[in-house]
SELOVO-551219 format. One record per atom (N, C-alpha, C, O): z, x, y; residue in one letter. Coordinates in steps of 0.2 Angstrom, whole numbers, padded with zeros to 4 digits, always signed. Layout:
ZXYA ...
This chain:
-0171+0397-0099M -0173+0393-0098M -0176+0394-0092M -0172+0398-0089M -0183+0392-0088T -0184+0395-0081T -0183+0389-0077T -0183+0383-0079T -0183+0391-0071Q -0182+0390-0065Q -0185+0385-0065Q -0181+0380-0063Q -0193+0382-0066L -0195+0375-0067L -0194+0371-0072L -0197+0366-0071L -0192+0373-0076Q -0190+0368-0082Q -0182+0366-0079Q -0180+0360-0079Q -0178+0370-0078Q -0171+0366-0075Q -0173+0361-0067Q -0170+0356-0066Q -0178+0364-0065L -0179+0360-0060L -0182+0351-0060L -0182+0346-0056L -0186+0354-0067A -0189+0347-0070A -0183+0343-0074A -0183+0337-0073A -0180+0345-0077E -0174+0342-0081E -0169+0337-0075E -0168+0331-0075E -0167+0341-0070R -0165+0338-0065R -0169+0333-0060R -0166+0328-0057R -0175+0335-0061V -0178+0328-0059V -0177+0323-0062V -0178+0318-0059V -0176+0323-0068E -0179+0316-0074E -0172+0315-0073E -0171+0309-0074E -0166+0319-0072R -0159+0315-0072R -0160+0311-0065R -0158+0305-0065R -0162+0313-0060L -0159+0310-0053L -0166+0303-0054L -0164+0298-0051L -0172+0303-0058L -0175+0295-0058L -0172+0291-0063L -0172+0285-0064L -0169+0295-0068L -0164+0288-0074L -0159+0286-0069L -0158+0280-0068L -0156+0290-0065R -0149+0289-0062R -0152+0283-0056R -0149+0278-0055R -0158+0284-0054H -0161+0281-0046H -0161+0275-0051H -0156+0272-0049H -0164+0271-0057E -0168+0266-0060E -0161+0264-0061E -0159+0258-0059E -0156+0267-0064E -0150+0265-0065E -0147+0259-0059E -0145+0254-0059E -0148+0264-0054L -0143+0260-0047L -0148+0254-0045L -0147+0248-0044L -0155+0256-0045Q -0157+0248-0044Q -0158+0242-0048Q -0160+0237-0046Q -0154+0244-0055R -0153+0238-0060R -0146+0237-0056R -0146+0233-0052R -0139+0240-0056T -0136+0238-0054T -0135+0234-0047T -0130+0231-0046T -0142+0237-0042N -0140+0235-0035N -0143+0227-0038N -0139+0223-0038N -0150+0226-0041A -0151+0220-0043A -0145+0215-0045A -0144+0209-0044A -0140+0218-0050L -0136+0211-0053L -0132+0211-0048L -0128+0206-0048L -0130+0216-0042L -0125+0216-0038L -0128+0210-0033L -0124+0206-0031L -0134+0210-0031L -0137+0204-0027L -0138+0197-0029L -0138+0192-0026L -0138+0197-0036R -0138+0189-0038R -0131+0186-0038R -0130+0180-0039R -0126+0193-0039Q -0119+0189-0040Q -0119+0185-0031Q -0117+0180-0030Q -0121+0191-0027V -0119+0189-0021V -0121+0183-0018V -0117+0179-0015V -0129+0182-0019E -0131+0176-0021E -0129+0168-0022E -0131+0163-0020E -0125+0172-0029S -0120+0166-0034S -0115+0164-0029S -0113+0158-0027S -0112+0168-0028L -0105+0168-0023L -0106+0164-0017L -0102+0161-0014L -0111+0165-0015G -0114+0165-0008G -0115+0155-0008G -0113+0151-0003G -0118+0155-0015A -0118+0147-0016A -0112+0143-0019A -0113+0137-0020A -0109+0145-0020E -0099+0144-0022E -0097+0143-0017E -0094+0138-0015E -0099+0148-0011R -0093+0147-0005R -0096+0140-0001R -0092+0136+0002R -0101+0140-0002D -0108+0134+0004D -0103+0126-0002D -0101+0121+0001D -0103+0127-0007S -0103+0122-0011S -0095+0118-0008S -0094+0113-0006S -0091+0125-0009L -0082+0122-0008L -0081+0121-0001L -0077+0116+0001L -0085+0125+0003K -0086+0123+0011K -0088+0114+0011K -0085+0110+0014K -0094+0113+0007S -0095+0106+0009S -0089+0101+0005S -0086+0096+0008S -0089+0104-0001R -0082+0100-0003R -0076+0098+0000R -0073+0092-0001R -0073+0104+0004L -0066+0104+0009L -0069+0100+0016L -0065+0097+0019L -0076+0100+0019S -0078+0095+0023S -0076+0088+0020S -0071+0084+0021S -0080+0087+0013A -0080+0080+0015A -0072+0078+0012A -0070+0072+0012A -0068+0083+0009A -0061+0081+0009A -0057+0080+0015A -0052+0076+0014A -0058+0082+0020R -0055+0080+0027R -0059+0075+0031R -0056+0072+0035R -0064+0075+0029T -0066+0067+0032T -0064+0062+0028T -0064+0057+0031T -0063+0062+0022R -0059+0056+0018R -0052+0056+0022R -0050+0051+0024R -0050+0061+0022I -0043+0061+0024I -0041+0059+0033I -0037+0055+0036I -0046+0062+0035D -0046+0058+0043D -0047+0051+0041D -0042+0047+0042D -0052+0049+0039H -0052+0041+0037H -0046+0038+0035H -0044+0032+0038H -0042+0040+0031L -0038+0038+0029L -0032+0038+0032L -0027+0035+0029L -0031+0041+0038I -0027+0042+0044I -0029+0037+0048I -0024+0033+0050I -0035+0036+0050D -0036+0032+0054D -0034+0026+0052D -0031+0023+0057D -0034+0023+0045K -0033+0017+0042K -0024+0015+0044K -0021+0009+0045K -0020+0021+0044L -0014+0020+0042L -0013+0016+0050L -0016+0018+0055L -0007+0010+0051P -0005+0007+0056P -0001+0011+0061P +0004+0014+0059P -0003+0010+0068Q -0001+0013+0072Q +0006+0016+0073Q +0006+0021+0077Q +0012+0012+0069Q +0018+0013+0069Q +0019+0019+0064Q +0023+0024+0065Q +0014+0019+0060A +0016+0026+0053A +0014+0030+0056A +0017+0035+0055A +0007+0031+0060A +0005+0036+0062A +0010+0040+0069A +0011+0046+0069A +0011+0036+0072H +0018+0038+0077H +0024+0041+0073H +0028+0046+0075H +0025+0039+0068A +0031+0040+0065A +0029+0048+0061A +0034+0052+0059A +0023+0049+0060A +0021+0054+0055A +0020+0060+0060A +0020+0066+0059A +0019+0057+0066A +0018+0062+0071A +0025+0066+0073A +0025+0072+0074A +0029+0062+0073Q +0035+0063+0077Q +0040+0068+0070Q +0045+0072+0072Q +0038+0067+0063A +0041+0070+0059A +0038+0076+0057A +0041+0080+0053A +0033+0079+0060E +0028+0084+0060E +0030+0089+0067E +0029+0095+0066E +0032+0087+0072S +0037+0091+0079S +0041+0094+0076S +0044+0092+0070S +0042+0099+0078P +0046+0103+0078P +0054+0101+0079P +0054+0096+0083P +0060+0103+0076P +0066+0099+0079P +0069+0105+0085P +0067+0111+0086P +0073+0099+0088G +0072+0097+0094G +0069+0097+0099G +0071+0097+0105G +0062+0096+0098S +0057+0096+0102S +0057+0085+0104S +0053+0082+0107S +0063+0081+0101H +0060+0074+0102H +0063+0074+0109H +0067+0077+0110H +0061+0070+0113P +0062+0068+0120P +0071+0065+0119P +0074+0066+0124P +0073+0063+0115R +0079+0060+0115R +0084+0064+0111R +0088+0061+0108R +0082+0070+0109S +0086+0075+0106S +0090+0078+0112S +0094+0083+0110S +0091+0077+0118G +0094+0079+0121G +0095+0088+0124G +0099+0091+0128G +0090+0090+0119V +0090+0098+0121V +0084+0100+0125V +0083+0106+0127V 
């Protein structure tokens, strides 16, 4: 086999590999777009859920909200704990 034939075969293999990589890249780009859209949708749903929770918290009576805030504070941070 001549050197020119070997070079031609190698170029053909490189072209095939290049086409394969282009197809793979296109598939990956579509996947990235799809995942980005899914992420945006999840962020939107999370924001809506936070808004609903904040609205529900605002509806709680003040006394219940105060009790909930105390329950969330770390042990020993209560002013009457003597610490």
